[in-house]
PLY file of the C-alpha trace (Angstrom):
ply
format ascii 1.0
element vertex 562
property float x
property float y
property float z
element edge 561
property int vertex1
property int vertex2
end_header
-0.11 -38.76 -9.06
-0.23 -37.66 -5.45
-1.82 -34.57 -4.02
1.54 -32.65 -3.85
2.20 -32.97 -7.47
-1.35 -31.86 -8.39
-0.89 -28.78 -6.37
2.46 -27.84 -7.77
1.60 -28.40 -11.38
0.04 -24.98 -12.08
3.13 -23.38 -10.70
5.49 -24.98 -13.26
3.18 -23.83 -16.07
3.01 -20.22 -14.89
6.68 -19.52 -13.84
9.81 -21.46 -14.08
11.16 -19.80 -10.98
8.82 -21.89 -8.82
11.46 -24.46 -8.54
13.44 -22.08 -6.44
10.87 -22.29 -3.63
10.41 -25.21 -1.25
6.73 -24.54 -0.75
4.05 -22.01 -1.51
1.36 -20.37 0.44
-1.74 -18.36 0.27
-0.77 -15.42 2.43
-3.63 -13.49 3.69
-3.41 -10.96 6.41
0.31 -10.23 6.52
1.62 -10.34 10.10
3.44 -7.06 10.68
6.23 -8.00 12.89
6.89 -4.45 13.70
3.69 -4.15 15.63
4.05 -4.09 19.37
2.80 -6.78 21.63
1.46 -6.73 25.13
1.11 -10.42 25.34
0.61 -13.39 23.05
-2.29 -11.55 21.43
-1.41 -8.33 19.72
-4.03 -5.60 19.29
-3.01 -3.92 16.05
-4.13 -0.28 15.61
-3.01 1.47 12.46
-4.34 4.84 11.27
-5.99 4.49 7.95
-4.58 6.97 5.39
-6.85 7.68 2.49
-5.18 7.43 -0.98
-6.47 8.66 -4.20
-6.41 5.11 -5.44
-9.12 4.30 -2.98
-11.36 6.80 -4.74
-11.38 4.59 -7.80
-12.20 1.36 -5.99
-13.97 -1.30 -8.05
-15.19 -3.74 -5.46
-15.81 -7.08 -7.13
-17.98 -9.90 -5.87
-17.31 -11.06 -2.32
-16.00 -14.51 -2.65
-18.03 -16.28 -0.02
-15.82 -19.24 -0.31
-14.62 -21.32 2.69
-11.24 -19.50 2.78
-9.59 -19.93 6.19
-6.85 -17.74 4.86
-8.05 -14.77 2.94
-6.30 -11.85 1.12
-7.67 -8.38 1.83
-10.11 -7.13 -0.69
-8.48 -6.08 -3.92
-8.74 -2.43 -5.08
-9.42 -2.35 -8.85
-9.34 0.90 -10.74
-10.84 1.77 -14.10
-9.32 5.24 -14.35
-6.22 6.60 -15.96
-4.96 6.37 -12.41
-2.47 8.52 -10.53
-0.97 5.62 -8.54
-0.34 2.08 -9.38
-3.05 -0.36 -8.49
-2.40 -1.52 -4.94
-3.97 -3.89 -2.45
-5.75 -1.92 0.27
-7.54 -3.02 3.39
-9.64 -0.04 4.68
-10.92 -1.85 7.78
-8.83 -2.21 10.94
-7.00 -5.45 11.33
-8.31 -7.75 14.07
-6.11 -8.99 16.83
-3.36 -11.23 15.75
-3.04 -14.47 17.66
0.29 -16.29 17.71
-1.31 -19.62 17.46
-2.12 -21.85 14.60
-5.68 -21.29 13.24
-7.89 -24.18 12.16
-7.33 -25.31 8.61
-9.82 -26.36 6.06
-8.72 -28.31 3.10
-9.82 -26.78 -0.23
-8.69 -26.61 -3.80
-10.28 -23.49 -5.39
-10.05 -21.76 -8.77
-12.16 -18.74 -9.81
-12.23 -16.08 -12.53
-13.46 -12.52 -12.33
-14.03 -10.52 -15.55
-15.71 -7.23 -16.53
-15.91 -4.37 -18.89
-17.25 -0.82 -18.95
-17.09 2.61 -20.56
-13.77 4.33 -21.18
-12.46 0.97 -22.48
-12.50 -0.47 -18.97
-11.45 -4.19 -19.07
-10.79 -6.50 -16.08
-9.64 -10.13 -16.04
-8.61 -11.65 -12.76
-7.87 -15.43 -12.33
-7.01 -16.90 -8.90
-6.01 -20.39 -7.78
-5.86 -21.17 -4.08
-5.11 -24.48 -2.35
-4.44 -25.79 1.13
-4.92 -29.45 0.31
-1.71 -30.45 2.12
-1.74 -30.10 5.89
1.48 -28.11 6.15
1.46 -25.84 3.16
-0.66 -23.61 0.99
-0.48 -22.02 -2.42
-1.84 -18.98 -4.26
-1.51 -18.12 -7.94
-2.90 -15.03 -9.54
-3.01 -13.68 -13.07
-4.43 -10.15 -13.54
-5.03 -7.92 -16.55
-6.80 -4.59 -16.43
-6.88 -1.50 -18.65
-8.75 1.73 -19.32
-8.29 5.30 -20.51
-9.21 8.87 -19.62
-10.65 11.69 -21.82
-7.47 12.41 -23.86
-6.91 10.44 -26.99
-3.73 8.87 -25.84
-4.38 8.43 -22.08
-4.76 4.71 -21.88
-3.12 2.60 -19.18
-2.78 -1.08 -18.43
-1.57 -3.45 -15.90
-0.56 -7.13 -16.09
0.34 -9.16 -12.98
1.52 -12.73 -12.46
1.94 -13.61 -8.78
2.78 -16.86 -6.95
2.67 -16.93 -3.09
3.32 -19.91 -0.92
3.97 -21.04 2.59
5.08 -24.28 4.36
5.02 -24.99 8.08
7.06 -27.35 10.05
6.62 -27.32 13.84
6.81 -23.79 15.14
8.70 -22.58 12.04
7.39 -21.45 8.73
8.90 -20.71 5.34
7.13 -18.46 2.86
7.84 -17.04 -0.57
6.58 -14.82 -3.30
7.41 -14.42 -7.00
5.82 -11.79 -9.18
6.06 -10.07 -12.44
4.14 -6.76 -12.91
3.93 -4.55 -16.00
2.30 -1.07 -15.90
1.77 1.10 -18.96
1.01 4.82 -18.90
0.90 7.90 -21.19
1.93 11.43 -20.41
-1.36 12.99 -21.39
-1.31 15.90 -18.84
-0.96 18.83 -21.28
-1.89 22.36 -20.09
-5.08 23.66 -21.71
-3.13 26.78 -22.61
-0.92 24.77 -24.96
-3.83 23.86 -27.18
-2.30 20.52 -28.00
-3.78 18.64 -30.96
-3.97 14.94 -29.98
-3.97 13.85 -33.62
-0.47 15.24 -34.07
1.14 13.44 -31.11
3.25 10.33 -31.57
1.94 8.05 -28.72
5.40 6.49 -28.36
6.86 9.83 -27.42
4.54 10.24 -24.43
4.63 6.51 -23.32
5.92 5.16 -20.05
6.26 1.47 -19.11
7.33 -0.01 -15.79
8.23 -3.68 -15.75
9.06 -5.12 -12.28
10.14 -8.62 -11.43
10.51 -9.52 -7.71
11.13 -12.33 -5.30
10.83 -12.64 -1.52
11.54 -15.37 0.88
10.77 -15.29 4.62
11.64 -17.72 7.41
10.57 -17.36 11.13
9.68 -19.26 14.28
6.94 -16.91 15.25
4.83 -19.58 16.86
7.60 -20.58 19.30
6.61 -20.09 22.91
7.69 -16.69 24.35
10.04 -18.33 26.80
12.32 -19.04 23.87
14.05 -16.86 21.39
11.93 -15.90 18.40
13.33 -14.75 15.09
12.18 -13.38 11.74
14.29 -13.19 8.59
13.53 -12.23 5.03
15.28 -11.77 1.70
13.90 -9.33 -0.98
15.05 -8.90 -4.61
13.40 -6.81 -7.36
14.36 -5.38 -10.74
12.63 -2.32 -12.29
12.93 -1.34 -15.92
11.08 1.55 -17.65
10.45 2.51 -21.24
13.51 4.83 -21.17
16.00 2.01 -20.23
16.21 3.15 -16.71
17.07 0.15 -14.48
16.95 -0.24 -10.66
18.10 -3.49 -8.96
17.06 -3.67 -5.27
18.45 -6.16 -2.83
17.23 -6.36 0.81
17.76 -8.42 3.98
15.77 -8.10 7.20
16.45 -9.84 10.53
14.89 -9.65 13.86
15.15 -11.37 17.25
13.03 -11.26 20.32
13.63 -12.54 23.86
11.31 -12.32 26.78
12.54 -11.58 30.32
9.61 -12.41 32.48
6.71 -10.64 30.60
8.97 -8.01 29.06
10.37 -8.56 25.59
13.61 -7.07 24.24
13.96 -6.83 20.41
16.86 -6.23 18.04
16.27 -5.62 14.29
18.61 -5.08 11.39
17.74 -4.10 7.80
19.92 -3.51 4.76
18.81 -2.35 1.25
21.23 -2.00 -1.64
20.22 -0.37 -4.95
22.14 -0.56 -8.26
21.18 1.91 -11.05
21.84 1.27 -14.63
20.64 4.12 -16.87
21.08 4.59 -20.57
22.09 8.31 -20.46
23.69 8.65 -16.98
26.62 6.93 -15.20
25.84 3.83 -13.14
25.44 4.45 -9.41
24.53 2.66 -6.19
22.88 3.48 -2.91
22.75 1.70 0.45
20.37 1.88 3.40
21.35 0.15 6.61
19.31 0.32 9.88
19.83 -1.18 13.35
17.11 -0.84 15.97
16.54 -2.05 19.48
13.78 -1.66 21.98
12.80 -2.90 25.46
9.12 -3.06 26.42
7.79 -2.88 29.97
4.40 -4.45 30.35
2.16 -4.02 33.41
-1.57 -4.64 34.03
-2.83 -1.21 32.82
0.14 0.41 31.09
3.19 -0.29 29.03
6.37 1.55 28.06
8.65 1.08 25.06
12.19 2.53 25.08
14.63 2.06 22.24
16.44 3.66 19.29
16.93 3.38 15.56
20.20 4.28 13.81
19.97 4.19 10.06
22.88 4.92 7.74
22.42 6.08 4.14
25.18 6.14 1.64
25.66 6.55 -2.17
28.59 6.87 -4.47
29.86 10.07 -2.89
28.68 10.39 0.77
27.52 8.57 3.86
25.48 9.75 6.79
24.15 8.20 10.00
21.10 9.29 11.79
19.75 8.57 15.34
16.18 8.47 16.44
14.72 7.76 19.80
11.86 5.27 20.09
9.70 6.06 23.09
6.12 5.06 23.65
3.97 5.27 26.79
0.45 3.86 26.82
-2.07 3.48 29.57
-5.55 2.00 29.88
-7.68 4.48 31.90
-10.98 2.57 31.36
-10.24 -0.96 30.27
-10.73 -1.42 26.48
-12.96 1.70 26.44
-10.39 4.51 26.72
-6.63 4.07 26.26
-4.22 7.01 25.94
-0.77 6.90 24.41
2.12 9.27 23.57
5.65 9.22 22.62
8.69 10.40 20.58
10.14 8.89 17.43
11.56 9.58 13.94
12.54 7.77 10.86
14.36 7.97 7.53
12.08 7.16 4.53
13.72 5.61 1.45
12.84 7.18 -1.90
13.66 4.89 -4.84
12.68 4.81 -8.48
10.31 1.98 -7.64
8.55 3.86 -4.81
8.37 7.18 -6.69
6.94 5.37 -9.73
4.18 3.85 -7.47
3.37 7.33 -6.16
3.49 9.32 -9.43
4.14 7.44 -12.75
4.19 10.68 -14.66
7.62 11.82 -13.77
10.50 12.66 -16.00
12.69 9.71 -16.88
15.80 10.80 -14.83
15.92 12.56 -11.59
17.78 12.90 -8.33
17.12 10.44 -5.50
17.19 11.52 -1.85
15.80 10.04 1.34
13.25 11.97 3.36
14.14 12.60 7.00
11.52 12.78 9.70
13.92 14.27 12.27
11.54 13.93 15.13
7.90 13.20 15.70
6.06 13.90 18.90
2.68 12.18 19.08
-0.23 11.58 21.42
-3.72 10.15 21.15
-6.46 7.90 22.43
-8.08 4.67 21.18
-10.59 2.27 22.43
-13.87 0.31 21.81
-17.08 1.78 23.35
-18.65 -1.61 22.63
-17.92 -4.55 20.37
-19.68 -2.64 17.63
-17.79 0.68 17.79
-13.99 1.35 17.76
-12.11 4.60 17.37
-8.60 6.00 17.17
-7.45 9.63 17.54
-3.85 10.64 16.96
-2.12 14.05 17.03
1.49 14.45 15.89
4.07 17.07 15.28
6.86 16.53 12.84
10.17 18.21 11.88
10.97 17.13 8.36
13.80 17.51 5.86
13.83 16.64 2.19
10.07 16.33 1.92
9.31 14.57 -1.47
7.16 16.82 -3.72
6.21 16.89 -7.34
6.32 19.98 -9.76
5.64 20.21 -13.43
8.91 20.03 -15.40
9.98 23.31 -17.01
10.86 21.58 -20.33
8.15 18.84 -20.54
5.16 20.33 -18.77
3.21 17.06 -19.04
5.84 15.42 -16.82
6.65 15.96 -13.16
9.96 16.52 -11.55
10.54 15.10 -8.04
11.99 17.74 -5.81
13.03 17.73 -2.16
12.22 20.55 0.22
15.69 20.95 1.83
14.43 23.50 4.34
13.18 22.54 7.80
9.50 21.79 7.36
7.20 21.58 10.33
4.11 19.33 9.92
1.09 19.15 12.26
-1.15 16.06 11.64
-4.45 15.24 13.20
-6.01 11.84 12.46
-9.35 10.34 13.52
-11.03 7.13 12.40
-13.95 5.05 13.59
-15.69 1.87 12.71
-19.28 1.04 13.56
-20.97 -2.36 13.09
-24.56 -2.09 14.34
-25.59 -5.42 13.04
-23.73 -8.34 11.52
-24.47 -7.45 7.90
-23.94 -3.62 8.13
-20.66 -1.78 8.72
-19.51 1.89 8.56
-16.09 3.30 8.40
-14.95 6.96 8.56
-11.44 8.52 8.44
-10.33 12.16 8.71
-6.92 13.61 8.21
-5.64 17.19 8.70
-2.19 18.17 7.44
-0.75 21.54 8.23
2.71 22.24 6.68
4.81 25.14 7.74
7.27 25.62 4.94
9.83 28.18 3.70
11.36 28.67 0.32
12.39 27.24 -2.05
9.09 25.22 -1.78
6.57 27.50 -0.03
3.69 24.94 -0.32
3.42 21.11 -0.12
2.61 20.74 -3.86
-0.23 18.42 -4.56
-0.82 17.53 -0.93
-4.25 18.38 0.53
-4.65 20.05 3.92
-7.73 17.90 4.60
-8.73 14.45 3.36
-11.43 12.02 4.47
-13.20 8.88 3.52
-16.59 7.43 4.42
-17.49 3.85 3.61
-20.62 1.67 4.21
-21.11 -1.99 3.45
-24.44 -3.83 3.61
-25.37 -7.47 2.79
-28.73 -9.00 2.27
-29.02 -12.74 3.05
-25.45 -13.27 1.92
-26.70 -12.77 -1.61
-26.75 -9.08 -2.45
-23.86 -6.84 -1.37
-23.73 -3.04 -1.43
-20.60 -0.86 -1.05
-20.80 2.89 -0.80
-17.59 4.98 -0.72
-17.16 8.81 -0.52
-13.83 10.56 -0.74
-12.95 14.10 -0.15
-9.61 15.94 -0.76
-9.43 19.66 -0.14
-7.89 22.07 -2.58
-4.24 21.59 -3.41
-1.61 23.67 -5.08
0.78 23.23 -8.03
3.85 25.19 -8.70
3.38 28.04 -11.26
6.61 28.56 -13.14
5.16 31.64 -14.96
4.42 33.40 -11.63
6.16 31.79 -8.58
4.16 34.08 -6.22
0.83 32.85 -7.53
0.59 29.09 -7.38
-2.03 27.08 -9.40
-4.99 26.08 -7.31
-6.39 22.63 -7.86
-10.06 22.38 -6.96
-11.25 20.01 -4.20
-12.03 16.41 -4.99
-15.52 14.91 -4.33
-15.77 11.28 -5.41
-18.75 9.04 -4.73
-18.73 5.38 -5.70
-21.37 2.62 -5.43
-20.80 -1.11 -5.91
-23.50 -3.78 -6.11
-22.97 -7.49 -6.47
-25.31 -10.46 -6.54
-24.44 -14.12 -5.77
-26.67 -16.43 -7.67
-25.01 -19.53 -6.17
-21.65 -20.72 -4.83
-20.50 -20.90 -8.49
-21.91 -17.76 -10.18
-22.04 -14.09 -9.23
-22.29 -10.68 -10.98
-21.17 -7.23 -10.08
-21.71 -3.62 -10.99
-19.45 -0.72 -10.01
-20.40 2.89 -10.58
-17.57 5.36 -9.99
-17.57 9.16 -9.72
-21.33 9.44 -9.46
-21.01 13.21 -9.01
-19.31 13.34 -12.48
-16.50 15.49 -11.07
-13.71 15.57 -13.63
-10.99 16.42 -11.13
-7.21 16.47 -11.31
-5.13 15.08 -8.57
-1.91 15.79 -10.48
-1.84 19.15 -12.26
-3.27 18.99 -15.84
-4.11 15.26 -15.50
-7.89 15.51 -15.76
-9.61 12.22 -14.92
-12.88 10.84 -16.05
-16.34 11.74 -14.85
-18.87 9.05 -14.32
-17.70 5.52 -15.31
-18.64 2.05 -14.61
-17.55 -1.59 -14.74
-19.85 -4.61 -14.98
-18.86 -8.24 -14.91
-19.07 -11.52 -13.23
-17.36 -14.26 -11.37
-17.32 -18.02 -11.73
-16.00 -20.59 -9.27
-14.52 -23.87 -10.45
0 1
1 2
2 3
3 4
4 5
5 6
6 7
7 8
8 9
9 10
10 11
11 12
12 13
13 14
14 15
15 16
16 17
17 18
18 19
19 20
20 21
21 22
22 23
23 24
24 25
25 26
26 27
27 28
28 29
29 30
30 31
31 32
32 33
33 34
34 35
35 36
36 37
37 38
38 39
39 40
40 41
41 42
42 43
43 44
44 45
45 46
46 47
47 48
48 49
49 50
50 51
51 52
52 53
53 54
54 55
55 56
56 57
57 58
58 59
59 60
60 61
61 62
62 63
63 64
64 65
65 66
66 67
67 68
68 69
69 70
70 71
71 72
72 73
73 74
74 75
75 76
76 77
77 78
78 79
79 80
80 81
81 82
82 83
83 84
84 85
85 86
86 87
87 88
88 89
89 90
90 91
91 92
92 93
93 94
94 95
95 96
96 97
97 98
98 99
99 100
100 101
101 102
102 103
103 104
104 105
105 106
106 107
107 108
108 109
109 110
110 111
111 112
112 113
113 114
114 115
115 116
116 117
117 118
118 119
119 120
120 121
121 122
122 123
123 124
124 125
125 126
126 127
127 128
128 129
129 130
130 131
131 132
132 133
133 134
134 135
135 136
136 137
137 138
138 139
139 140
140 141
141 142
142 143
143 144
144 145
145 146
146 147
147 148
148 149
149 150
150 151
151 152
152 153
153 154
154 155
155 156
156 157
157 158
158 159
159 160
160 161
161 162
162 163
163 164
164 165
165 166
166 167
167 168
168 169
169 170
170 171
171 172
172 173
173 174
174 175
175 176
176 177
177 178
178 179
179 180
180 181
181 182
182 183
183 184
184 185
185 186
186 187
187 188
188 189
189 190
190 191
191 192
192 193
193 194
194 195
195 196
196 197
197 198
198 199
199 200
200 201
201 202
202 203
203 204
204 205
205 206
206 207
207 208
208 209
209 210
210 211
211 212
212 213
213 214
214 215
215 216
216 217
217 218
218 219
219 220
220 221
221 222
222 223
223 224
224 225
225 226
226 227
227 228
228 229
229 230
230 231
231 232
232 233
233 234
234 235
235 236
236 237
237 238
238 239
239 240
240 241
241 242
242 243
243 244
244 245
245 246
246 247
247 248
248 249
249 250
250 251
251 252
252 253
253 254
254 255
255 256
256 257
257 258
258 259
259 260
260 261
261 262
262 263
263 264
264 265
265 266
266 267
267 268
268 269
269 270
270 271
271 272
272 273
273 274
274 275
275 276
276 277
277 278
278 279
279 280
280 281
281 282
282 283
283 284
284 285
285 286
286 287
287 288
288 289
289 290
290 291
291 292
292 293
293 294
294 295
295 296
296 297
297 298
298 299
299 300
300 301
301 302
302 303
303 304
304 305
305 306
306 307
307 308
308 309
309 310
310 311
311 312
312 313
313 314
314 315
315 316
316 317
317 318
318 319
319 320
320 321
321 322
322 323
323 324
324 325
325 326
326 327
327 328
328 329
329 330
330 331
331 332
332 333
333 334
334 335
335 336
336 337
337 338
338 339
339 340
340 341
341 342
342 343
343 344
344 345
345 346
346 347
347 348
348 349
349 350
350 351
351 352
352 353
353 354
354 355
355 356
356 357
357 358
358 359
359 360
360 361
361 362
362 363
363 364
364 365
365 366
366 367
367 368
368 369
369 370
370 371
371 372
372 373
373 374
374 375
375 376
376 377
377 378
378 379
379 380
380 381
381 382
382 383
383 384
384 385
385 386
386 387
387 388
388 389
389 390
390 391
391 392
392 393
393 394
394 395
395 396
396 397
397 398
398 399
399 400
400 401
401 402
402 403
403 404
404 405
405 406
406 407
407 408
408 409
409 410
410 411
411 412
412 413
413 414
414 415
415 416
416 417
417 418
418 419
419 420
420 421
421 422
422 423
423 424
424 425
425 426
426 427
427 428
428 429
429 430
430 431
431 432
432 433
433 434
434 435
435 436
436 437
437 438
438 439
439 440
440 441
441 442
442 443
443 444
444 445
445 446
446 447
447 448
448 449
449 450
450 451
451 452
452 453
453 454
454 455
455 456
456 457
457 458
458 459
459 460
460 461
461 462
462 463
463 464
464 465
465 466
466 467
467 468
468 469
469 470
470 471
471 472
472 473
473 474
474 475
475 476
476 477
477 478
478 479
479 480
480 481
481 482
482 483
483 484
484 485
485 486
486 487
487 488
488 489
489 490
490 491
491 492
492 493
493 494
494 495
495 496
496 497
497 498
498 499
499 500
500 501
501 502
502 503
503 504
504 505
505 506
506 507
507 508
508 509
509 510
510 511
511 512
512 513
513 514
514 515
515 516
516 517
517 518
518 519
519 520
520 521
521 522
522 523
523 524
524 525
525 526
526 527
527 528
528 529
529 530
530 531
531 532
532 533
533 534
534 535
535 536
536 537
537 538
538 539
539 540
540 541
541 542
542 543
543 544
544 545
545 546
546 547
547 548
548 549
549 550
550 551
551 552
552 553
553 554
554 555
555 556
556 557
557 558
558 559
559 560
560 561
């Protein structure tokens, strides 16, 4: 049997849909084609936005394998979490080079498993291969579960994921197939209700999200800039929940880029269509279509981007087109040390059953869907590297918003949340700062601060559940590539929840202080163990009103390479 059949065999066993894909790849750092380029090397600077999921990070053993393509570190959680588990990369992305990186042939399989208090269980199996010179493959099976302090507060997640890539010349074809299942319980009862958990039917407070998805991408990104470059992708997903709510999402994205001298011009088109099949409501559909164009002027010490975006949103009843300018000016005052930038933009954010379930899984089964409109955004800031060891980013922005997505407790089922949209004009002032510091090769620090000032009017006088200030501090230290330490501290200022008993006196949610420590030890290239201690301050906080999370909890386990 040749190498190719050996590589493809696990795929057939795990998912019959693998036959739809021509090749598979281990995708690591996703190249964000929306990032702007000065030249063939793109310096990507993205503000880090702390998320409450980051506060429950369970950092497993660093792999230490010879992976020439690596996925970002996975964020595990052992809490009855507010958001779905998601992959996060808290460090800045390095520069992206539009050149082929050296490949190393490997065929690697490893398993991570652990357990802890609050019924924390983790099992994560991964298979990675680049044994063939023009393709790569990644297969992942994940199961994790846990609970909070309430009797019926357990959650669980199962994931099966296959990702692959094949290269031919300057072109590449990649694909991804996944099935993900998330189980939750609506345990957020008000203490004033004096609910007896023994009298509750767990099926009546259960929620379950099952999502199947497929994505295929094709591009010639490595083509020399003198020729036309293009990117295309096709996305399909299907979401079902415990209450027979169904959302089918179909998407297509296309982009072309042409250089004139050293100045590129880009055209992009994106269409998303959603079909909703619900057990208790009429079927409906929604469409999002966006066209965007921009021209980039590049000079030695400055650049300018001028363009526009014109998204159209439509549903069963109405259709509306928006227009946003895309203007960016950036100048290097002191090369690499101090760059300033500013501009004007805007965007329309799609809100779907899928996206809302990822943000807050404790919502009522049926609710209205609207898109959120960032009418305009004026921004300015500075970024740079004082040395190769210290980098920073500061950004100030002022937004005018419409239909801001917020969550309030439902008046009928108080342990559920109702998504609402602030239809009034909302002004938002944001200040963001982040910095990374690597004094030595085995020690790194990261800090991020966000300030959000909302100026709102009735009917929603406050940005429910959104903190005015949030920050993260992270430190990582390694001893002789054997012992790894990870320290994370998260802070979220007080937030407010709507009080239906007294609309003039909102419920105040106390600030969140969450300190986490991870320790892992690598015995050899084959064996390693890890320990994760979360919420060391034993702060039983609630991010969502009445959903009190656990105090101190831990996860311990190991990893074995095959």
